[in-house]
C-alpha positions as CSV (number, residue, x, y, z in Angstrom):
1,X,11.5,-37.9,-14.4
2,X,10.0,-34.6,-15.3
3,X,7.0,-34.8,-13.0
4,X,9.1,-35.1,-9.8
5,X,10.9,-31.8,-10.3
6,X,7.6,-30.0,-10.9
7,X,6.1,-31.4,-7.7
8,X,9.2,-30.2,-5.8
9,X,9.0,-26.7,-7.4
10,X,5.3,-26.5,-6.5
11,X,6.0,-27.5,-2.9
12,X,8.7,-24.9,-2.6
13,X,6.6,-22.1,-4.1
14,X,3.7,-23.1,-1.9
15,X,5.9,-22.8,1.1
16,X,7.2,-19.4,0.0
17,X,3.6,-18.3,-0.5
18,X,2.5,-19.4,2.9
19,X,5.6,-17.7,4.5
20,X,4.5,-14.5,2.7
21,X,0.9,-14.9,3.9
22,X,2.1,-15.2,7.5
23,X,4.5,-12.3,7.2
24,X,1.8,-10.0,5.7
25,X,-0.7,-11.2,8.4
26,X,1.8,-10.3,11.1
27,X,2.6,-6.9,9.6
28,X,-1.1,-6.2,9.2
29,X,-1.8,-7.1,12.9
30,X,1.1,-4.9,14.1
31,X,-0.2,-2.0,12.0
32,X,-3.7,-2.4,13.3
33,X,-2.4,-2.6,16.9
34,X,-0.4,0.6,16.3
35,X,-3.3,2.4,14.8
36,X,-5.5,1.4,17.7
37,X,-3.2,3.3,20.1
38,X,-3.6,6.6,18.2
39,X,-6.4,9.0,18.9
40,X,-6.3,10.4,15.4
41,X,-5.1,8.6,12.4
42,X,-4.2,10.3,9.1
43,X,-5.5,9.1,5.7
44,X,-2.1,7.8,4.6
45,X,-1.9,5.4,7.6
46,X,-5.5,4.3,7.0
47,X,-4.7,3.6,3.4
48,X,-1.6,1.6,4.4
49,X,-3.6,-0.5,6.7
50,X,-6.2,-1.1,4.0
51,X,-3.5,-1.9,1.5
52,X,-2.0,-4.5,3.9
53,X,-5.5,-6.0,4.4
54,X,-6.1,-6.2,0.7
55,X,-2.7,-7.8,0.1
56,X,-3.4,-10.4,2.8
57,X,-6.8,-11.2,1.3
58,X,-5.3,-11.6,-2.2
59,X,-2.5,-13.9,-0.9
60,X,-4.9,-15.9,1.2
61,X,-7.2,-16.4,-1.7
62,X,-4.3,-17.4,-3.9
63,X,-3.2,-20.0,-1.3
64,X,-6.8,-21.4,-1.2
65,X,-6.9,-21.5,-5.0
66,X,-3.6,-23.4,-5.1
67,X,-5.0,-25.8,-2.6
68,X,-1.9,-25.8,-0.4
69,X,-1.7,-28.9,1.6
70,X,-2.0,-28.9,5.4
71,X,1.5,-30.4,5.7
72,X,3.0,-27.1,4.3
73,X,1.0,-25.0,6.7
74,X,1.9,-27.2,9.7
75,X,5.6,-27.1,8.7
76,X,5.6,-23.3,8.5
77,X,3.6,-23.0,11.8
78,X,6.2,-25.3,13.5
79,X,9.0,-23.0,12.1
80,X,7.3,-19.9,13.5
81,X,6.8,-21.5,16.9
82,X,10.5,-22.5,17.0
83,X,11.5,-18.9,16.1
84,X,9.2,-17.6,18.8
85,X,10.8,-19.9,21.4
86,X,14.3,-18.7,20.4
87,X,13.4,-15.1,21.1
């Protein structure tokens, strides 16, 4: 009775964490691509890119620590592919 709800909550939070990991990864990639187009980059932009990278590393390590199952990752990847196809 009590164990089932906990498993469901964990699965939901794992899914939220993976969505956040993918979102931060995409933002980081976009920022790096944007920075690569500039000749000179100011310190604030460099620090923002470094902050995004640190946030991604933290979230990725948290996901690894939580041992998120492959089904969650596959589900989120399928959702992202569906969104990409809709664009």
